[in-house]
N, C-alpha and C positions, 0 to 999 in steps of 0.2 A: 544621636537620635534625630530622625528627620522631623520636619515641622508637623507632618501628618501624625507621627507617633506622639509628639508632645501634646497634641490636642485630642488624644484618644478618648479621654473621659467625656469630652464634648460630643464626639461622634457616637459614643455609646449611648449617651442620654438621648440624642436625636433619633437613634435607631430604635430605642425602646418606645419613644413616642410614635414613631412611624409604624412600628410593628403593631402596637395596640390599635392605632387608627385604621390601618389597612385591614387588620383582622376583623374589625367592626364593620368596615365599609364593604369588604370583599370576602365575606365568610365562605362562600362556595369555592372560591379559588384556593383559599387556605385549607379548606376541608379536603379538597382534591390532593393538594400537596401532602397533607398529613396522612392521607390514606395510602400513599406510596410507601408501604413498609413491608418488611418481612420479619416475622417473629417479634413484632413490636419495635423493631429498629427502623427508623425513618431513613429511607435511602437518600433523598436529597440532602438531609442533614449530614448523613454519613459521607456523602461526596464533598460537602463543604469542609468537614473535619479533615478529610484527606488533604484538601488544599492548604489547610492550616498546619498539619503536622508533618507532611512529607518534606517541605523545605527544612524543617528542623532536624528530621532524621537524616537528611542529606549531609548535615554537618558532622554526624557521628562516625568516627572511625572504629569499626567493630574490633579491629586488632588491638585497640586500647581498652576494651571492656574489662580485661583482667585487672586494670587499675582500680576497679570499684572496691576491691577488698581493702584498699587503703581508707575507704569511707565507711567501714563497718559500724562505726558509732552513729553516723547519720542514718544508716539502714535500721539500726536497732531503735533509734528514737522514733522514726516514722512507723515502724511496726507496732511499737508500744502505743502510740497515739491512735492509729487506725483500728487496732483490734482490742486493746485493753481499756481505752478511754472513750473514744468517740461514740460508739453505740450506747454505752452506759450513761454517758453525760447527756445524750439526746433523750434517752428514756426519762432521766431525771428532769430535764428542762421541759419536755413535753408534758409530763405529769404536773409540774409546778405551774406552768403558764396556761396550757390548754385545759388541763383537768381541774385547775383550781382558780387561778387569778382571772382567766378569761372565760370561765365556764358560763357565766351569765350572759355573755355577749355572743356566744356561738350557738348554733342549733343544738338543742339539748340531747338529741339522740345520736349525734355525730362525734362527740368528744373522744370516746375510745378509738374510733376509726381514724380520726385525725392523728392521734398519738401513734397508732400503729404505722401510719404512713411516714411519720417523722422518723420512727425507728428503722423502717425499711431503707429510708434515704441514708441514714448514718451508718448502716451496716455494710454499705457497698462503697469502698474507696474508689476514687476517680481513676479513669483509665486514659482516655484520649486527650482531654482538655489540659491535663497536667503538662503535656509537652508545650502547649501554648504559654501557660503561666511561667514555666521554667525558662523558656526562651526569652520572654519579656523581661525577666530579671537577670538574664545572663547566668542561669544556673548551670551546674555541671551536668552535661547531657548524658554521660555514661551512667552516672548515679541515677538520674531520672529514669532512664530506660530500664535499668536493672530493678529499681524499686517498683516501677509499674508492673513489670513482668512477675515479680515476686508476689505482689498483691493479688494479681490475677490468679496465680496458682493457689494461693491460700483461700481465695474467695470460693473456688470450686468446692473445697472441703468444709469451709467454716461458715459460709453465708447461711445455709439452712439451719444448722444447729444453733447459731448465735441468735438468729431472728426467732426461732422457736422458743429459745430460753427467755428472751425479752418480752415476747408476746404471750408467753404462757400457753403456747399451742403445742400439742404433741407432734403433729406432723405438718410440715411446711412444704407446699408445692413450689419448688423453685422453677422458674421459667428457664430450663436448661438451654432451650433453643436460642433464647435471647442472649444468655450469657455466652454461649459458644460463638454465636454469630458476631456479637459485639467484640469479643476478643480477636476473632479472625479479621473483622473489618478494620478495627482501630489499632491493632498491634501487628498481627502476623503479616497481612498483605502489605500495609504501608512500609513495614521494615524491609520486606523482600524487594518491593518496588524501589524504595529509596537506595538500598545498597547496590542493586543492579545498576541504577542510574548513576550513582556516585562512581562506581568503577568505570563506567563508560565515559564519564566526564573527565575523570582523572587520567584516562588514557590519552587525553588531549592536553594534559598539563593542569597544574593547580590553578592557574589564572582562569582557565575555562570554567572550573567549578565555581570560583568566586564570582564570575560574571553571571552565571545562572542564578546563584543565590541572591545576588543584588536585584535581579529581576523578580524573583519569587517572593522576596520579603514583603513588599507592599501587597502582593496578591494574597498572601497569608492573612494579613490584617483585614483586607476587604472581605475575605471569606468569614472571618470572625464576626465582623459587623453584619454580614448578610445572615449568618446563623442566628444572630440576636434578633433581627427583624422577623425571621421565621418563627422562632420560639415564642416571641411575644405575640406574633400574628395568630399562631395556633390557638392562643388562649385569650385573644382580644376581647371576645364577648364575655367570657367568664370574669375577666378582670374588671370590666365595667359593671357587670351584674352583681358581683360579690366583692366589692373593694374592701369592706371591713373584714370579711373572713380572710381574704388574701393577706391583708396587712397584719392581722393577729397571728396567722400561721407563720408569717415571715420572722416574727420576733424571736422564737427559740432557735430558728435556723441561723439567724444573724449572730446571736450570742454564741451558738455552738461553733460557727466558723471562726470567729475571732478568738474564742477561748482555746480551741485546739491548735490554731495557727500560732497563737502566742505561746502556748505551752511547748509546742515542738521547737519553736525558735529559741526560747529561753533554755530549754534542756540541751539543745545543740550547743549553745554558747557555753553552758556550764561544763559540758563534756569536751570542749575544745574542738568542735567540728568546724571545718573551714566554711566561710560565709557562702561560697558558691554551692555548697552542699546543704547548708542550713536553710537557705532561701527556698529551694524546691522542697526540702523536707517539711517546712511550714505549710507550703502550698498543697503538697500531697496529703498532709495530715488534716487539712481543712476541707478539701473539695470532695464531691460525691459522684458516684457512677449513676447518674440520674436515669439513664435508659433502663438499667436493670431494676432500679427502685420503682419506676413507673410501671414496668411490665409486671413485677411481682405484686404490686398493689392492685392492679387490675385483675390479675389472675386469682388473688386471694379474696378480694373484697368487691370487685366489680368496677366497671368503667365509671359509674356515677357515684362512687363511694367517697366518703370523706378522706379515706386513705389515699385514693388516687389523686384527689385535689391537693392534699398535703405534699405529695411527691412532685406534683406539677409546680407548686410554689417554689420548691427547691430548684427546679429547672429555671424558673424566672429570675431568681436572685443570684444564680451561680455566676454568670459573667460579670455583672457590675460589682458584686461583692468581692470576687476573686481579684478583679483589677485593683480594687482598693487595697487588698492584702499585698499584691505586687508592689504597689506604691509604698506601702509601709515598710516592707523589708528592704527595698532599694534605698529609701531615704534614711533608714537606720543603719546602713552598712558601716559608716564610720564609728558609731557607738558600739556595734557588735564586734568589730575587729580590734577596738581598744581593749576589749576584755579577754582577748586570746593570748 
């Protein structure tokens, strides 16, 4: 690990501060960047995510994808967490904290809307950023890619019924354009580009591929930090205007992340899953597809609704919290492997 990577937590903290400050000082500039979107997918952020995940996809040999069947227990654990645990645990946590414990501290008319936003966030498993978290903990790349693709396929059929069940709504309007464009931008196109580039590089020998990867690795981390500045910059004014609301909404999200990551990790250990699969399994089980959640919240409840704000809080905590999960699974590797 390079010196830059060792101090990643410090750079993240500085980027959060810079993002909030710049968003407050330069609201028009950040509003213009935020407006550069198609179907609620922000194109500058999508470009940065490309810079993050294409170097990781370059490492994947698609000829070895058949090996993923060896990791079926890891796939089963993650599917169980993503679809049978996470949405329901968030509904419970949202009701407990937002509907009961914090009810007197939040706007009285927004409680149900806040809970709805939290449920929307939990019902959409993460897509693009999982590649970043998996790479940072040296997770098994073929498992990660296969699991993300499987989650995307299930999401197409399960997102609307699951959200409708938990919200008690008969008909949910799914932002299909956002879902389709996100999958295309974050999965299909980067995979095609990375594999074409990989083949071209390997035509010049393995050493050529390694040289390119060594150059791209720091660029990937810089893109991650720049994304963080943008995300916090977009919401800089809101964070400063409603710090208490933001902090209270973050509580069930934080508990849910650590609960589901820990459960996936422990179940993986119990079932004898290799650590390089268990680590990304925990990360996939904990993170969220915030682009879809934000778009669905705006579509269902409106731009200025409590639901939209709750999903935005999920965006804000995603990077720093998931980095802490990466640290936890890496530092616990000796303990994990002693139990196998």
